[in-house]
Residue, then its C-alpha position, 0 to 999 in steps of 0.5 A: m500500500n505504501i508503494g501506491v501512496d508514494a506513486l500518487a505523491r510523485g505524480p505522473t510516471p512514464s505510464g501516466s494516468c494508466g498507472i494511477a488508474r491501476v493503483a486506484i483499482f487495487v486500493a478499491g479491491v483491497v477495501v472491498i475484500g476487507c469489508a466482506t462479511p465473514p461466512e460465519k456471520r451469515i448463518a446461525p451462531s450455533p445449531e442449538r436454536a433457530w435463527a432469525v433469517p435476515n429480511t424474513a418479512t419480504y419472504s413472508t409477504i410473498a409466502k402469504a400472498n393470495g395466488e387467486a389474485a394473480r389469476i384470470p378473472p372469470q369473465d375473461g375465461g379464468v377460474p370460476p368462483v365457488d358459490p357457497g350456496k350451490a350444491y356441486e355435482l361431481a362433474e362441476l367439481i372436476d371442472i373447477a379442479e382442472r382449472t385451479n389445481p396447481d399440479t395442472r399448471i406445473t405439468w403444463e409448464r413442464a410441457r412448454e419447457a420441453a417444447f422450448g427444448l425441442g426448439i433449441a435442439e432444432g435451432v442449434h443445428e440451423p445456420i447461424l448468421s451473426a452481425k458484428a462490428a469492431a472499432a479500434f485504435q492502436r498506437v505502437p512505437l517501434p524501434l529503428p536505427k537512428t537516421t536523419l528520418t528517425p533521429q530519436g531511434f524509433f517511430v510511432a504508428d497510429t492505426q484507426a479502424f472500423l470493421p463491420a462484418l456478417t459471419l455464417k456458420w453451419l454444421l453441415f454433417d455430423f453422422g446423425g448427431k443432429e437428427a438424434s438430438i432433435d429426436a431426443a427432444t421430440q420424445t422428451l416433449a411427447a413424454a411431457n405431454f403424456g405426463f400432462n394428460a396423466m396429471h389430469q387423469r390423476i386429478v380427476f380420480d383424486v377429486t372423484r375419490a374425495y367426493y365419494t369419501l365426503s359423501a360417505a362421511q356426510r352420510r355417517v353424520e346423518v346416521a349418527q344423528v338418527a342414532q342419537n334421536q333413536s337413543q333419545v326415543v329409547q331413553d324416553a321410553t325407558e324412563s316412561r316405563r320406569a315411572r310406571g314401575l316396568a323398568t329398573l334404574p340400571e336400565v334407565l342409566q344404560a339408556r342415558e349412557r347410550t344417548a350420551h354415547a350417540a352424541y359422542e359418535l355424532q361429534a366423531a362423525t362430524a370430525g370425519e366429515i371435516d377431514a373428508r371436506m378438507g381432502l376434497l378441497e385439497a384435491m381440487g386445489v382451492a383454498p381450505m377456507t372455501a365454503l363448499r357444498i356437494a350434491g349427494v349420491a342418492g338416486r344416482p344409478a349404480p355402475p353397470q355390471l362388468e362385462a369385459t374380462a381382466e385380460t381385455l382391460v389390461d390390454r386396453a390399459l397397456s395401449q392407452r395409459p398416459d403414464l405408460l406412454a410417457r415411459v415409452a417416450v422416455a425410452r425412445a429419448r434415451e435411444a436417441d441419446v445413445r445415437k447422439a453419443q455414438s456420432e461423437f466418434y465420427p468427423k463433423i463437417v462445418v461450413s463458415g463464411d464471412v463478409g465485411q468492410n475494412i474502414g480504417r486509416v494508418r499513419t507514422s510519425d516519420i511520414p506525414g498524413w494518413a493512409r486510408v482504406n475502405d474496401l470489402t473483405y470476405g472469405a469462406s472455409v470448410f472445416i472437417e473436425v476428426p476426434l482423435f483423443d479426449g481422455d475417454l470422454r466420448k467413451n464415458r458419455l456413450g457408457v452413460a447414455k447406454s446405462e440410461l437407456r437400460i434404466a429407461a427400458d427397465e422402468l418401462e417394463l416395471q411400469r407395464d407390470r405395475a399397470a397390469r397389477q393395478v388393473v387386475k386389483a381394481y377389477e377384483e375390487l369392483k366385483v367385490a364392491l358390487r357384491q358388498r353393495e347388494a349385501a349392504a342393501v339387504l342388511l339395511t332392510a333387515a336391520q330396519q325391520s328388526y329395530d322397528a319390531a324391537i322398539d314397538s315390542y319394548k313400548h308394549g312390554l314384550a321386549t327387553f332393553v337389551d333387545v332394543t339396544t342390540a337392534q339399534t346398534a345393528l341398525t346403525r352399523a347397517r346404515t354405516a355399512d350401506a353408506d360405506a358400500t355405496s362410496l366404495l362402489y363408486t370409488a372402485s368404479a372410478a379406480l378401474a377407469f383410472s387404472t385402464g386410462d379410460l378416466a377423462p381421456p384426452a380430446a382428439e384435438s387440442v386447439p390453443d386459445a389466444s393465450g397459448r393454453p390448450r382448450 
């Protein structure tokens, strides 16, 4: 540092202002380095306690921002609001979910990213035309023997130039590398598009399952409410019999206990309904504070009996499931990557050319005046690049590409097996659900008749308290089983459609709207 201060004190040196500038830059660099914050000051002082991260408020503002405000208004084709006074059917809930769930936007953006990747792969192998211009000034002193023209022993050449130019470069041939890169990007785009369709099917299934789960939970609340009312009826009848000397005190106390237990079961069912409602809101991708009402499944026709065999359904799934088709596209992309890596072992032919203008002038200290030029420059060349040695870089790249191809093939086979298992499992579960639904309907009818007879007999002194409570418990279980069997049947039907790829199939043609989004 003392050297820099002395230099500044002495004033201009032979290097002139350039030396002063270098010293100033050095001093500024020392100051910046000396003021840098040590890494230890940027983290918590110890791992024992949480740390107040700097500028937390700015992150909190973004984190709690309402994403709905940034979306398109409904009148402009955006997401329709949820009407708290309307009871939504399943199809309407699915439509809202496909518009609002962030997963659809994420997979859509991934598909757009893959589309841009294909454009990049195509553009890299197109001719590249560039425009450039350079302006330069150069002063060069050169030594010469002392003569009458150069008594000082050197002369100075001053050059000024402006060089605009157009350059063209084109990879003409690379033994299939260009085609392989484009093919890999094309297959990656296909995988992203299939993944987008798979996400839509996943959302439709998740909403469907959550819808029927909520419907069953609401039915359980209704069953619990009826059970509480029935318990109150039994309690009133028991207390009435007690007043007439026909029932004992333990029977009255047991009736009261049954009523209290029914009240508890009602609250437990209500808690389950809240959980199911939150699950539906999550599947739809809407805010958890949204007030949502759904239409019940009462009166809805049961799914039709199965006609196709499991083998037929498996074949259909293997030919149309978007997640499986995405795996096929990934395997094809890895095959293209292998071809690309193999092309690196062969020569490349590159054509290049340029055209420009040389506008400049030059002078020397011993010859007065400027010598000027303003003329066209051009050239062309053909390069043949032959790889000879690269420390096994190409060999290792080819090995990685082949390994990734084998991984993709194994993942495709694994996905085939998984799809077949899912179809068979869903097929068998639907058959069981159909039988369960039939059995639950018969059970409910029998339990209702048994309870009606027991309560009537008890009121007339022909049945015991135990007979009534037993019949009441059986009726509550039968009603719950009927609700669960109904929900299970519709869910199993949707699961089979989801496993075969029949749930929410893509449209035959997707036409983008004005914003570029598919309609």
